LOFIVEX-893239 format. One record per residue (C-alpha): residue in three letters; x, y, z. Coordinates in steps of 0.2 Angstrom, whole numbers, padded with zeros to 4 digits, always signed. Example, Ala and Ser with C-alpha at 12.3 -4.5 7.8 and 13.67 -1.06 7.14 Angstrom:
ALA+0062-0022+0039
SER+0068-0005+0036
// end
This chain:
MET+0087-0338-0271
SER+0091-0331-0254
SER+0096-0314-0260
ALA+0082-0301-0256
CYS+0087-0292-0272
THR+0080-0306-0283
SER+0066-0312-0272
GLY+0052-0308-0284
SER+0046-0296-0298
SER+0032-0288-0288
SER+0045-0281-0275
ARG+0060-0279-0287
ARG+0059-0260-0287
GLU+0058-0259-0269
SER+0072-0272-0267
GLU+0083-0264-0279
SER+0081-0247-0270
SER+0085-0255-0253
CYS+0101-0264-0260
ARG+0107-0248-0269
PRO+0122-0241-0259
SER+0119-0224-0251
ALA+0129-0209-0255
PRO+0142-0204-0242
HIS+0137-0190-0230
THR+0147-0175-0233
GLY+0139-0163-0221
GLU+0133-0151-0235
SER+0115-0146-0236
THR+0106-0150-0251
PRO+0095-0138-0261
ASN+0079-0146-0253
ASP+0086-0143-0236
ALA+0090-0124-0240
ALA+0072-0122-0246
SER+0065-0130-0231
VAL+0075-0118-0220
SER+0070-0103-0230
ALA+0052-0108-0229
ALA+0053-0110-0210
VAL+0060-0093-0209
ARG+0047-0085-0219
ARG+0033-0094-0208
VAL+0042-0087-0193
ASP+0042-0069-0200
ARG+0024-0070-0205
ARG+0019-0076-0187
LEU+0029-0062-0179
ALA+0021-0050-0190
GLN+0004-0056-0186
LEU+0008-0056-0167
LYS+0015-0038-0169
ASP-0001-0032-0178
HIS-0012-0041-0164
HIS-0002-0032-0151
LEU-0003-0015-0159
HIS-0022-0017-0162
ALA-0024-0021-0143
LEU-0014-0006-0138
HIS-0024+0006-0149
ALA-0040-0002-0143
ILE-0035+0002-0125
ARG-0031+0020-0129
HIS-0048+0022-0137
PHE-0055+0014-0121
LEU-0046+0028-0110
ARG-0053+0042-0122
THR-0071+0036-0120
HIS-0071+0034-0101
SER-0069+0048-0088
SER-0060+0047-0071
TYR-0078+0047-0063
ASP-0080+0030-0070
VAL-0066+0023-0060
LEU-0074+0028-0043
PRO-0082+0013-0034
VAL-0100+0013-0030
SER-0095+0015-0011
PHE-0078+0020-0005
ARG-0070+0029+0010
LEU-0062+0046+0007
VAL-0050+0053+0020
VAL-0046+0072+0019
LEU-0035+0079+0032
ASP-0036+0097+0038
VAL-0019+0106+0038
GLU-0022+0111+0056
LEU-0020+0093+0062
SER-0004+0087+0070
ILE+0007+0075+0060
GLN+0005+0062+0074
SER-0014+0063+0073
ALA-0014+0063+0054
LEU-0003+0047+0053
GLU-0015+0038+0066
VAL-0030+0042+0055
MET-0021+0036+0039
PHE-0015+0020+0048
GLN-0033+0016+0054
SER-0040+0019+0037
GLY-0027+0009+0028
VAL-0021+0023+0017
VAL-0003+0029+0014
SER-0008+0046+0006
ALA-0023+0058+0009
PRO-0028+0075+0002
LEU-0025+0091+0012
TRP-0039+0104+0015
ARG-0037+0122+0022
SER-0052+0127+0032
THR-0046+0144+0038
LEU-0044+0160+0029
ASN-0029+0171+0032
ASP-0020+0185+0023
THR-0011+0174+0010
THR-0022+0159+0008
LYS-0040+0155+0006
PRO-0050+0139+0011
GLY-0049+0125-0001
PHE-0038+0111-0007
ALA-0020+0112-0001
GLY-0011+0097-0009
MET-0007+0079-0004
LEU+0001+0071+0011
THR+0011+0057+0004
VAL+0025+0045+0009
ASN+0038+0058+0002
ASP+0033+0070+0015
ILE+0037+0057+0029
ILE+0053+0053+0021
HIS+0058+0072+0021
LEU+0052+0073+0040
ILE+0063+0058+0045
GLN+0078+0066+0036
TYR+0075+0083+0044
TYR+0074+0076+0062
TYR+0089+0064+0059
PHE+0100+0079+0055
THR+0093+0092+0067
ALA+0085+0084+0082
ALA+0096+0083+0098
ASN+0089+0066+0102
TYR+0075+0055+0098
ASP+0064+0061+0112
THR+0064+0079+0105
ALA+0059+0073+0088
LYS+0045+0063+0095
VAL+0038+0078+0104
ASP+0040+0089+0089
VAL+0030+0077+0078
GLN+0016+0076+0091
THR+0014+0095+0090
MET+0019+0100+0072
ARG+0005+0104+0061
LEU+0004+0097+0043
GLU+0005+0115+0036
HIS+0023+0116+0042
LEU+0029+0102+0031
ARG+0033+0114+0017
ALA+0045+0123+0029
VAL+0054+0106+0032
GLU+0056+0104+0013
GLN+0063+0122+0012
ALA+0075+0117+0026
LEU+0081+0102+0016
ASP+0081+0112+0000
VAL+0069+0100-0008
HIS+0057+0106-0022
PRO+0039+0106-0016
PRO+0027+0094-0025
PRO+0016+0103-0038
LEU-0002+0106-0034
LEU-0011+0094-0046
SER-0029+0091-0048
MET-0042+0086-0061
ALA-0060+0087-0064
PRO-0069+0070-0062
LEU-0077+0071-0079
ARG-0061+0073-0089
SER-0056+0057-0099
LEU-0045+0044-0092
ALA-0033+0048-0106
GLU-0031+0065-0100
ALA-0028+0059-0082
GLY-0015+0047-0088
GLU-0006+0060-0098
MET-0005+0071-0082
LEU+0002+0057-0072
VAL+0015+0053-0085
ARG+0020+0071-0088
THR+0021+0076-0070
HIS+0029+0059-0063
ALA+0015+0059-0050
ARG+0008+0043-0043
ARG-0010+0051-0039
ILE-0021+0065-0044
PRO-0035+0072-0033
LEU-0052+0074-0042
LEU-0060+0090-0037
GLU-0078+0095-0041
TYR-0084+0113-0042
ASN-0099+0116-0031
GLU-0110+0129-0040
ASP-0120+0133-0025
LEU-0106+0136-0013
LYS-0094+0142-0026
ILE-0080+0131-0019
GLU-0071+0115-0024
THR-0074+0099-0016
VAL-0062+0084-0015
LEU-0072+0069-0023
SER-0058+0056-0023
VAL-0041+0052-0028
LEU-0036+0043-0044
THR-0020+0033-0042
GLN-0009+0024-0055
TYR-0015+0007-0047
ARG-0033+0011-0049
LEU-0032+0017-0067
LEU-0022+0002-0072
LYS-0033-0010-0063
PHE-0048-0002-0070
ILE-0041-0006-0088
ALA-0036-0024-0083
MET-0054-0027-0076
ASN-0064-0019-0089
CYS-0054-0019-0106
ARG-0053-0037-0113
GLU-0040-0031-0126
THR-0026-0032-0113
ALA-0026-0051-0117
GLY-0019-0046-0134
LEU-0003-0037-0127
LYS+0008-0052-0131
ALA+0024-0043-0133
SER+0037-0045-0119
ILE+0040-0031-0107
GLY+0059-0033-0111
SER+0056-0031-0130
LEU+0045-0016-0127
GLY+0057-0007-0116
ILE+0045-0006-0101
GLY+0055-0004-0085
THR+0073+0000-0080
TYR+0086-0013-0083
THR+0104-0015-0078
TYR+0117-0010-0091
ALA+0125-0028-0090
HIS+0108-0036-0094
GLN+0106-0024-0109
LEU+0123-0029-0116
GLU+0119-0047-0114
ARG+0102-0045-0122
ARG+0110-0036-0137
ARG+0123-0050-0139
ARG+0110-0063-0139
THR+0098-0054-0151
PRO+0109-0042-0161
GLN+0094-0039-0173
ALA+0083-0032-0159
ARG+0080-0013-0157
LEU+0085-0011-0139
ARG+0085+0005-0130
MET+0103+0006-0123
ARG+0108+0018-0110
GLU+0124+0028-0110
PRO+0139+0018-0103
PRO+0139+0019-0084
PRO+0152+0030-0075
PRO+0168+0022-0068
ASP+0162+0021-0051
ALA+0145+0013-0055
GLY+0140-0003-0047
PRO+0136-0020-0056
HIS+0117-0016-0056
TRP+0118+0002-0063
PRO+0107+0012-0065
LEU+0097+0002-0052
LEU+0101+0007-0033
THR+0102-0008-0022
ALA+0106-0011-0003
THR+0112-0026+0007
LEU+0105-0033+0023
ASP+0119-0024+0033
THR+0114-0007+0026
THR+0106+0005+0039
VAL+0088+0010+0037
PHE+0093+0028+0036
ASP+0105+0025+0022
VAL+0090+0018+0012
VAL+0079+0032+0017
HIS+0092+0044+0010
MET+0091+0035-0006
PHE+0073+0037-0007
SER+0074+0056-0005
GLU+0090+0060-0015
ASN+0085+0049-0030
GLU+0065+0051-0029
ILE+0062+0033-0029
SER+0051+0022-0018
ALA+0059+0005-0016
VAL+0076-0002-0015
PRO+0080-0021-0019
ILE+0089-0030-0005
LEU+0103-0042-0010
ASP+0112-0055+0000
ALA+0131-0058-0001
ASN+0129-0068-0017
GLY+0120-0054-0026
ASP+0104-0063-0026
VAL+0088-0053-0022
VAL+0081-0058-0005
ASP+0068-0044-0002
LEU+0062-0026-0006
TYR+0062-0012+0006
GLU+0049+0001+0002
SER+0046+0019+0007
VAL+0029+0014+0015
ASP+0039+0003+0027
VAL+0046+0019+0036
ILE+0029+0027+0040
THR+0028+0016+0056
LEU+0044+0024+0062
VAL+0036+0041+0063
ARG+0018+0035+0068
THR+0025+0025+0083
GLY+0040+0037+0087
ALA+0053+0023+0085
TYR+0066+0034+0077
TYR+0080+0024+0085
GLN+0076+0011+0072
LEU+0084+0022+0059
ASP+0100+0015+0065
LEU+0095-0003+0063
THR+0101-0013+0048
ILE+0089-0019+0035
ARG+0091-0036+0041
GLN+0084-0031+0058
ALA+0071-0020+0051
LEU+0064-0034+0040
GLU+0063-0045+0056
ARG+0051-0032+0063
ARG+0040-0031+0048
SER+0022-0036+0049
ALA+0018-0054+0046
ASP+0004-0049+0034
TYR+0017-0041+0022
PRO+0011-0047+0004
GLY+0028-0051-0002
VAL+0038-0046-0018
THR+0031-0048-0035
CYS+0044-0054-0048
CYS+0044-0057-0066
SER+0056-0060-0081
SER+0059-0048-0095
ASN+0052-0061-0107
ASP+0035-0061-0098
SER+0021-0053-0109
LEU+0013-0037-0105
ALA-0004-0047-0104
SER+0003-0057-0090
VAL+0007-0041-0080
PHE-0011-0035-0082
ASP-0017-0052-0077
MET-0007-0051-0061
LEU-0015-0034-0058
LYS-0032-0043-0057
GLN-0026-0055-0044
ARG-0016-0044-0032
ARG-0012-0026-0027
MET+0006-0022-0032
HIS+0015-0006-0037
ARG+0031-0013-0044
MET+0039-0029-0050
LEU+0057-0035-0049
VAL+0064-0042-0065
LEU+0075-0057-0061
GLU+0087-0067-0073
PRO+0077-0082-0080
THR+0084-0099-0079
ASP+0082-0102-0098
ALA+0091-0092-0111
LEU+0083-0075-0116
ASP+0070-0077-0129
GLU+0076-0072-0146
SER+0058-0067-0151
PRO+0051-0050-0148
VAL+0035-0058-0142
ALA+0032-0069-0127
ALA+0024-0083-0138
SER+0033-0096-0148
PRO+0035-0090-0166
THR+0035-0108-0172
SER+0019-0114-0165
SER+0003-0113-0174
GLU-0006-0104-0160
PRO+0001-0091-0147
SER+0008-0098-0131
GLN-0003-0095-0117
ASP+0010-0099-0103
SER+0016-0081-0103
ILE-0002-0074-0102
THR-0011-0085-0090
GLN+0003-0092-0079
PRO+0005-0082-0063
LEU+0021-0073-0060
PRO+0032-0079-0046
LEU+0032-0071-0029
CYS+0049-0067-0021
PRO+0061-0081-0028
LYS+0079-0079-0026
GLY+0088-0074-0042
GLN+0100-0061-0050
LEU+0092-0044-0052
VAL+0092-0037-0070
GLY+0078-0024-0069
MET+0063-0016-0061
VAL+0046-0012-0068
SER+0035+0000-0059
LEU+0017+0005-0062
SER+0024+0022-0069
ASP+0033+0012-0083
ILE+0017+0002-0088
LEU+0006+0018-0088
ARG+0019+0027-0098
TYR+0019+0014-0112
ILE+0000+0013-0112
ILE-0003+0031-0113
GLY+0011+0034-0125
GLN+0021+0051-0127
PRO+0010+0064-0119
ALA+0007+0080-0127
THR+0021+0093-0122
GLN+0015+0108-0113
THR+0024+0123-0107
SER+0020+0120-0089
ALA+0014+0106-0077
ALA-0001+0117-0071
PRO-0016+0107-0065
THR-0030+0105-0076
PRO-0043+0119-0073
LEU-0060+0113-0066
ARG-0075+0113-0077
SER-0086+0128-0077
PRO-0101+0128-0066
ASP-0113+0124-0081
GLU-0101+0112-0090
GLY-0109+0094-0089
ALA-0123+0101-0078
GLY-0136+0087-0074
ALA-0124+0073-0079
SER-0128+0057-0071
LYS-0116+0044-0065
PRO-0115+0030-0078
ALA-0119+0012-0074
PRO-0106+0005-0062
ILE-0091-0005-0069
PHE-0081-0017-0059
VAL-0067-0006-0051
PRO-0053-0010-0038
PRO-0057-0008-0020
// end
């Protein structure tokens, strides 16, 4: 016979099965399909729980690492320390800082008078230069007058400039070098400082000595280079709430992941811009308007957007130091577009990331380049629904978000900004509340006497 249904007894069962008409598709899931979906969901939940446990274990290991290492361990075997006497003129101090490649330096008072004694006198930072620019922009009769004043004004008079602008003076912070990195990190987080001078007590001379300066960057890079547990921080910076994000982006993330526990801000005021609470500028904004943003809002960088709202660059507070050093105050009236054209050719560029990048990838970037903040741009793909940067359905964690370099200065929609302060705040955790932000007292003369420097660990330059 020609019919396949009766071709032979040995294949009769298979043939009958193939000839049996199939049931019409109704679009309804069978019990087996429902069981498969439920099993897949349980596998995803187990995978997410494992990744979360791995992340928390890595975080606790890093915090233990900070408790068992001192600020002294971060110091390179050989380094340059610039300390400025308060009797120096501002012009001379800026020249020294420029030649040394630093943007801040400890201040030292070498003379004795009726109200003060010799010793540590604070820090000269970019904020002081920002306040100086504001002061002369409002008070100087012309640019030549401001240039002459800067050449003669001494560093000790900067506090009078702050009083004239009604700006709170910075706290006089310091720490002993043998205190733990955990204590140093807590002080940085609690006081919102970016650096802490390390002062050592000289028992013979009965005075303090500036040993070095511990910055946020040095501390975080020390962790990145010497604590391998950073590779286990697989959760995304967006899910961890690290950084500042626009209200619109937070609403969109809540819409896409309604089950996620997001840290939503209060609704913006009626006059808020589309990137609230981030402050932005355009290429046509004047330099002084951006300088005013720095001072009034205590920030150090402003994203620059084009006419389409895409990020094209980042104007930082360190960009204005050259204005005072060279006396080019007339550039305050230039637009950001004109100022960027005059920027040095060796500018390293802007580091960008996505809110779905893992914290491990951020520490990996710290190993590769010097950076102080990252712009968070809207990714081309949809937001990851998972609270981790790895695919929950894979058998192994995705390494793309850990080892793949973060992009540098692409054009994209701005949705947030991540600073080193944000990263350090998460790593340290909630610092212990104290009644004041007074500097940590120096150790007594006999505390840690005879302590020797431990074996050198790789530290940032």
